[in-house]
Structures are given as structure tokens and as C-alpha cells.
C-alpha positions as CSV (number, residue, x, y, z in Angstrom):
1,M,0.0,0.0,0.0
2,E,1.4,3.4,-1.0
3,C,1.4,6.6,1.1
4,N,-1.8,8.5,0.5
5,G,-0.8,11.6,2.4
6,A,-3.1,11.1,5.5
7,C,0.1,11.0,7.7
8,K,0.6,14.7,6.9
9,N,-2.2,15.4,9.4
10,Y,-0.2,13.7,12.2
11,R,3.2,15.3,11.3
12,A,5.2,16.0,14.5
13,T,7.3,19.0,15.1
14,N,10.7,19.0,16.9
15,N,10.4,21.9,19.3
16,T,13.6,21.5,21.4
17,R,17.1,20.1,20.9
18,E,17.4,18.8,24.5
19,V,14.6,16.3,24.2
20,R,14.9,13.9,21.3
21,R,12.0,12.8,19.1
22,Y,11.7,9.3,20.4
23,E,11.8,10.6,24.0
24,Q,8.8,12.9,23.1
25,G,6.9,9.9,21.9
26,Q,7.2,10.6,18.2
27,K,7.5,7.7,15.8
28,R,9.1,7.5,12.3
29,C,7.5,6.0,9.2
30,N,10.2,4.8,6.9
31,R,7.9,4.7,3.8
32,C,6.5,8.2,4.3
33,E,9.8,9.5,5.6
34,I,8.4,11.7,8.3
35,Y,8.1,11.7,12.1
36,I,4.5,11.5,13.3
37,K,2.7,11.8,16.6
38,W,0.5,8.7,16.7
39,E,-0.5,6.2,19.4
40,G,-0.6,3.1,17.2
41,L,2.3,1.0,15.9
42,W,1.3,1.2,12.2
43,C,1.3,4.3,10.0
44,P,-2.3,5.7,9.6
45,C,-1.9,6.1,5.8
46,C,0.3,3.4,4.4
47,G,0.0,0.7,7.1
48,Y,3.8,0.4,7.4
49,L,5.3,-0.5,10.9
50,L,6.5,2.6,12.6
51,R,10.0,2.9,14.1
52,T,9.7,3.6,17.9
53,K,13.4,3.4,18.8
54,P,16.5,5.2,17.4
55,R,18.9,3.2,15.3
56,G,22.2,4.7,16.6
57,T,23.9,3.2,19.6
58,K,24.4,6.4,21.5
59,L,20.8,7.5,21.2
60,K,19.5,4.0,22.1
61,R,21.6,4.1,25.2
62,R,20.3,7.6,26.1
63,L,16.6,6.5,25.5
64,M,17.1,3.5,27.7
65,L,18.6,5.6,30.5
66,M,15.7,8.1,30.3
67,K,13.1,5.3,30.5
68,K,14.9,3.8,33.6
69,A,15.0,7.2,35.3
70,K,11.2,7.6,34.7
71,Q,10.5,4.2,36.2
72,E,12.5,5.0,39.4
73,F,10.3,8.0,40.1
């Protein structure tokens, strides 16, 4: 299924540099090539599985530490 443009309604904005996109709860659709603010695991327009974690090692480690810190409080 191709991108029909419905994901543009859910396009996420990156407001700060301190908090990364995945830490804000944003997800990435590789087919539509945008970050979206969506509660589900699948893209609302193309049905592609959304990426919920960063690919880089440094950012993965940072996200894991942020989640652990939230659980402790």
C-alpha cells in the first residue's frame, strides 16, 4: 500500500534540541519518511510498521537511561 498523504495530518514538530524525538513519543514512518505523533504501531496512511526506537547506539543508550529514570520515580 502506498502513502496516500493522510500521515501529513499527524506530522510531528521538533520543538527542542534537548529532548529527542523518540523521548517525546514521536515515531518514524520509513515509507512516508516523516516523524508522526501517533499512538498506534502502524502508519495511519500506508500501514507500514512505525519505528519507535533510534537506530544509533548512543541514542539507544540515552533513551534506555531516560526510561529507567522515569521508572524509578
